[in-house]
Steps between C-alpha positions, in 0.01 A plus 500: 500500500624853424382647827457382857155346532551354849324796661189450289214289613517143374204541263650810340838330466339209321316730257818697426698182431238384252510833315882486480490144359249602235723790404802270465305259277395786272847646465662234272200511265523879469876490442481266197588667163193589297416293189623650169147450366385771738737754342314791335717464187425129467129555557500774235680273249256213558206737457642637176554151362143401590357809331716433192372144479141622513565760228665240273211261561242758398706593194510137388130453564420816307713402200270419205516140384609454138207416271439128473306282260304391809352851515362478148182372337561196283308518172270211420526524120686217328721606209501262201880514479517316167315791337718773648763674291643803674217748543262313272267215593333279240574338167653722233227428243204571733225680303464767770782709639432710807762763571487613864646841580529502875661647813569272798388780735173563317197376704292438187790301353505294816127437464553389141785268599317340792141487373503487117834352398474162681176389328629644172807281529308182582216562252683652203880492537544133588272377214697717255251776423678792669857615538574760769778754452600718795630856457623751755322831541663606826308820553424511870840485666636787703875525520620511860818704526518498122616139463222256589170462319243254637354440156829464314672277757236220515478507120880462488474215752244327277733539202781344703260216578433466125873441451459198729184381324281609793336823384140386549575355843655832601208685338255304718701551820533875437130552439405278794704728727394846389468731800443868435681718252847644562485390863778242504307190390760447229811615683818309417479266800137407438564448128778260593260308728248487214773369271569227754133402500493491121790254502776720359870436553579798721866540406406524132208728586721734706751530217225569250342772712834664573594563136216748441442359152152370577397828663610678183301255288189570711549871445534454124183291474309749714610777261380285209161468670466878526608538139220260403250713698469238772459710813290283730552158652396239435460543128422184302553472126312196369591420140570869445188637674565709811305459824577726795455377857440161655194309370204514736459122499640192333176412317506825301873465439443149367261634238761751383758220465260270316407775257868578437569130438231485232626796301 
């Protein structure tokens, strides 16, 4: 004891001894060095790392996923591949030739491709009555930054598909996946996903699209359309007779084809 406790009453001495023992037991615990994890610098570093991890996580979650064929609508039309030759479909000596001047962004062209073309193919192209010939009239594109046109680029992609013998497959996939005009539906990534769905070899496709030759060809054919006074899509020329707009129904269109076949 640090002081003389003999003069204190026994009860007080006992209480004082207990307090001194408790103090001695506490002292070694208080004298231990503090953990480095309790350092303000360490705590700040751990906090900064945690915040950084959260920021990186949100950045990764917010990163847009590249377009995938799984995001697309698969067309149901079956292409008679044996009758396909580039951008034509049907036998060369068919009595009726239907020239289709079209824009892959044009809603009415999409309606023609999805609603009128499939029964035309099964009813008239396969039996040998009609031959379809596709032409570009890429009117509706808007160049973004001066170097990307959402009418020209899908038309170029379809021409690249034609080089692989898959124009009509690409044609069907493009029209099945129309989505607004000049809003990114045919951006480069989505076109590449569409090309995947249509069965193209992507390395060959990428090389074809990168040259710019097909885009130039689309521009030349579009200029030829304007020179021929074709200024609306779709425009159909059936054995030399011009029809503007998509047919209202297949029954009426069938009559036009049958009449052309008899002339």
